[in-house]
C-alpha angles and dihedrals in degrees: 000000000000089000092055092053090050091050090049092052091049092050090049092051092047091051090051093052089049091052091048089050092049091049090050094048090048091049090051092046091053090050092049089049090052091049090049091052091049089049094049091049090048089048093051091049088051092051092047093051090049087052091053089046092052093050090053094049089048089052094049092050089050093050092050089049092051091050090047087054093047088243095137096160086061095042089051092048090051092046088056091049089049092052091047091051092050093047090049091051094049089051092049093244123138113258132173084328123048 
């Protein structure tokens, strides 16, 4: 009978350790999920910024090409678009991207 009590105590302690281990694993998993969400958000922000930069570069090259072709009206129009795009980005509003 004493042996049975000892075994029951050991089993109870083992189950307690298992529950604690499961709780720790669950907590670490939640931390990893949170970090993953943060990294996804950061990656999307970087991609969005890259898209903005590419649009601005394309507009700048188009402005240079229009000036090279002496198409100053088109260059002026593109310059206005570039300014608008930069203002929208500074204000955090979606522009040509987003």
